[in-house]
C-alpha positions as CSV (number, residue, x, y, z in Angstrom):
1,M,0.1,-0.1,-0.2
2,P,1.2,3.3,-0.9
3,A,2.7,5.8,1.9
4,L,3.1,9.3,2.3
5,H,6.8,10.1,3.7
6,V,7.0,13.5,5.4
7,V,10.3,15.0,5.8
8,C,10.8,17.7,8.3
9,R,14.5,18.1,8.8
10,S,16.7,20.0,6.4
11,P,19.5,18.0,4.5
12,Q,22.1,20.0,6.4
13,E,21.1,19.0,9.7
14,S,20.0,15.2,9.2
15,Q,20.0,12.2,6.9
16,A,16.2,12.0,7.2
17,L,15.8,12.6,3.3
18,T,18.4,10.5,2.2
19,Q,17.1,7.5,4.4
20,C,13.4,8.5,3.2
21,L,14.3,8.3,-0.3
22,T,16.2,4.9,0.1
23,R,13.2,3.4,1.8
24,A,10.2,4.8,-0.1
25,G,8.4,2.3,-2.4
26,E,6.7,2.5,-5.7
27,G,3.7,4.7,-5.5
28,D,4.8,6.7,-2.4
29,V,5.1,10.3,-2.3
30,V,7.3,12.6,0.0
31,L,6.2,15.8,1.5
32,L,8.9,18.3,2.5
33,S,7.7,20.4,5.6
34,E,9.0,22.5,8.2
35,N,12.9,22.6,7.5
36,G,12.5,20.2,5.2
37,V,11.6,22.3,2.5
38,Y,15.2,23.8,2.2
39,A,15.8,20.4,0.3
40,A,13.5,21.7,-2.4
41,L,15.5,24.7,-3.1
42,V,17.4,24.6,-6.7
43,D,21.0,25.1,-5.1
44,S,20.2,22.8,-2.2
45,V,22.6,19.9,-1.5
46,A,19.9,17.6,-1.8
47,S,18.6,19.0,-5.3
48,A,20.3,15.8,-7.2
49,P,18.6,13.5,-5.2
50,I,15.2,15.4,-5.4
51,R,15.6,15.5,-9.2
52,A,16.6,12.0,-9.5
53,E,13.3,11.4,-7.6
54,S,11.1,12.9,-10.4
55,P,10.6,9.8,-12.7
56,Q,9.8,7.5,-9.7
57,R,7.7,9.5,-7.3
58,V,6.0,12.7,-6.7
59,V,7.8,15.2,-4.1
60,Y,5.6,18.1,-2.6
61,V,6.8,20.8,-0.6
62,L,4.4,22.7,1.7
63,M,4.4,26.4,0.4
64,P,3.3,27.8,4.1
65,D,6.6,26.3,5.5
66,C,8.7,27.8,2.6
67,E,6.8,31.3,3.0
68,A,7.5,31.3,6.6
69,R,11.3,31.0,5.8
70,G,11.3,33.3,3.2
71,I,11.6,30.8,0.4
72,L,9.7,32.0,-2.7
73,A,8.1,29.8,-5.2
74,E,10.7,30.6,-8.0
75,E,13.6,29.1,-5.8
76,I,11.8,25.6,-5.6
77,L,13.1,22.9,-7.9
78,P,11.0,22.2,-11.0
79,G,9.1,19.2,-10.6
80,V,8.3,19.6,-7.0
81,A,4.7,20.2,-6.3
82,A,3.6,22.9,-4.1
83,V,0.8,22.2,-1.5
84,D,-1.0,24.3,1.2
85,Y,-2.3,22.9,4.3
86,D,-5.7,21.8,2.6
87,G,-3.3,20.0,0.1
88,F,-1.4,18.4,3.0
89,V,-4.7,17.1,4.6
90,D,-5.8,15.6,1.1
91,L,-2.3,13.9,0.9
92,A,-3.0,12.5,4.4
93,V,-6.5,11.3,3.5
94,R,-5.3,9.6,0.2
95,F,-2.1,7.9,1.9
96,P,-3.5,6.4,5.3
97,I,0.1,5.1,6.0
98,I,2.3,8.0,6.9
99,H,6.1,7.9,7.8
100,C,7.6,11.0,9.5
101,W,11.2,11.5,9.0
102,S,13.3,13.7,11.3
């Protein structure tokens, strides 16, 4: 059964994203929230792994968390889908299995 993987730590402070991407299965989606949104930046150390995920699974970024950190939509990697809080709830409903990575 597909799962939602929520990554809330930045790639500079944790290996959460790397561990998540290693373990995420086919049909799973990844949501970057809290400090995890820094991984979605075009110039992030995590930009290569995020780009590599694009053909395999959808990566989302929580825009209210980006905005709280001064990250603009145009600074987000192409292919990363932006969601608001309602979108986060929709993902949580669509994927009853949720793994939090911190």
